[in-house]
C-alpha positions in Angstrom: 108.1 102.0 127.8 109.4 98.9 126.1 107.3 96.3 124.4 108.4 92.8 123.4 107.0 90.3 121.0 107.9 86.8 119.8 107.7 88.0 116.2 110.8 89.9 115.1 110.2 92.7 112.7 106.5 93.0 113.6 104.8 96.1 112.3 101.6 97.4 114.0 99.3 99.6 111.9 96.4 101.8 112.9 93.1 101.2 111.1 91.8 104.6 112.0 94.8 106.7 111.0 95.9 104.2 108.3 99.6 104.5 109.3 102.3 102.6 111.2 102.1 102.9 115.0 105.0 100.6 116.0 107.8 98.8 114.2 109.5 96.1 116.3 113.2 95.5 115.6 114.9 92.2 114.8 115.1 91.3 118.5 111.3 91.8 118.9 111.7 95.0 120.9 109.9 98.3 120.5 110.4 101.4 122.7 108.2 104.5 122.9 107.6 107.5 125.1 104.4 108.5 123.5 101.5 108.0 126.0 98.9 107.6 123.3 100.8 104.8 121.6 101.5 103.1 125.0 97.8 103.2 125.9 96.9 101.6 122.5 99.6 98.9 122.7 98.8 98.0 126.3 95.5 96.5 125.1 97.3 94.0 123.0 100.7 93.3 124.6 
């Protein structure tokens, strides 16, 4: 699944795991096939 944002280079961190979940590229695009990450990102994007 591909997520888009208006903020290029955005980094999404996990408070619980204290690590980076997603790192958007300079075009504001992030692609993942991990169902856990997709579920977490869907709440916000």
